[in-house]
Phi, psi and omega in degrees: 000315184290325182273352179063026177272147185252004181291152180292143175272169179277112183295331179295315179296322180294317179297317180298320180291323176296324178294333176290324185275330182209151178266000185298329186245018181293148179086195186237017177284164180297130177230157183283124182294324179294318179295321178296313181295320179298315178293324179299314179296320179295315179296319179296318179297315180298322180292317179291321180294333180281347179288146179294153179297157180302135177085357180291141180232144177269125180252119177076007181259196180294139179085006180291148182292149179242150181273180185292334183272003181287161178296127181303325179296325178293322178298315181297320181292328183282345185306302181301326181289326177296316179299319179296322179294321180295320177297320181294322179295323179298321179293315181295323182295338180280354178295143181293159178295149180091353177072018180273123180291146179303325179294329177279329179291321186258329185231060180219097181251117179267132180233134175266122179254123183241135175245124180238126181297131180286349182262304185254348179086001178297135183231151175216151185221161175212162179256139177234146181250136179236135171276334179205170176241125175263113186245152180285156176247128179286178178266154175296127181210142178290334182272329186217113181267141179288132178225166178296317180298321180294322178294320178293321178299319178293323180295320185262005181290149178302149183222137177279133179234137174280107187208130180284132182287144179279342188251335182228157181277336183279339184289111178245344180228157179219154177259124180261129176236152180227140177214145181281135179243352173207143184253127177283162177290334178232129179251114181255121179251131176248122180269121184283083182286326187264122184244132178282121179231161177255129179228146178280131179239156179084194180089187184301331183267009180291157180290153181108166182276348176066027181250139175275128184295330185281307186257000179054037179254147179288126179247122180264114180294144181294144177285142183216152179267128180234151176274128183232139175268107180263133180272127176273113183260029176296144181287136175235094177289131180260156174238157181291338180238151180215135178243131176250018180303320180299343184254002178271140179303140184296333182272357183275137178236112183196219179300166185293333183083012179254134185233158175238144184289133180239334182196153179222136175250132179246140171253114181260108183157179185248344182233163181286338184262008179212174179117197186209142179254135172230168180212155171238132182219152178271122182225157175276135183240157175293153182306323182287353178259001185262358185282323187253131177265009181275195181278077183261122183282141182231150176266179185295333180297315181290321184288324186275345181291123183232035179293158186295334182286347184269144176268157179269138179223161177279134179234131178266124181250127174228103189058241183259012180259132178240126180236134178286134182228163175264169186295330179297322178296321183289318190262330189231012170290128188301319179297317178293323178297324182276343182248001180302123186243323176218148177224133181247126181242149178247137180294131180282000000 
């Protein structure tokens, strides 16, 4: 982020560093990709925020410059710390102008939340910050198809809240409204595929022969209610462009609110604790990789090349394999529509 390089990072090194910061993703068991990405952005933001501001200098502290009359041993001792300080200065110097952290530049969505009393009309508001938006997924229906716009509309729709009014005695409920007041450079949408449901387990239809080994009598296990994460496999057709203008406050003057699709993460599987993740992302390719629109495998050299002469194409990533795909595969392939889990958009 700081160097503005677009080459792929080493996922193994990234995973190891995350394991240093948190035990949530340790080991090789199935973990939620959205939770991992969310924690990654938060850890990155905290690390960048802890860095000293650009141009900051340490006076009289470790690594401070010494004059010619200083003790040579002190100069020698200060050497490594000076080198460390210079490396730190190089990192800080790469910060963008204005002191805005990359995590805030790309993943900082401000929303104004307003509560209005249904009785007297008294209103109060506050601002909330989102790194991403987690939106609901509708059910498959012939009359109404689930779309990204429909999910966003549901997220921002007015909601009744049971809340006692501060100004009147009759006010027991309030209407909550939400509107966007600033647009991030990157809009990350998380589709809530997994829904917590209650299901009856055990009983006569439970798995197993239901026989007691000692008396060879049939034993019926008692029925019990268990919490289950059910995956909603409703289709979500994506489009290359997305507008959030309907959800921006009318008094706000800023970016256009129009975004273009840059990447999609798919969860292939039926449960939250199992399955496989794949992704499609737009990358710049070498000229010799732009001729064929089929399933052409590419190595890291072709995928990582981002020279100006290269055009951007959609690439499907499955572990360490990269295949060139067309936009129809990314947005309207039925399997991808049913497994779409996250979508990343870039501000136009």
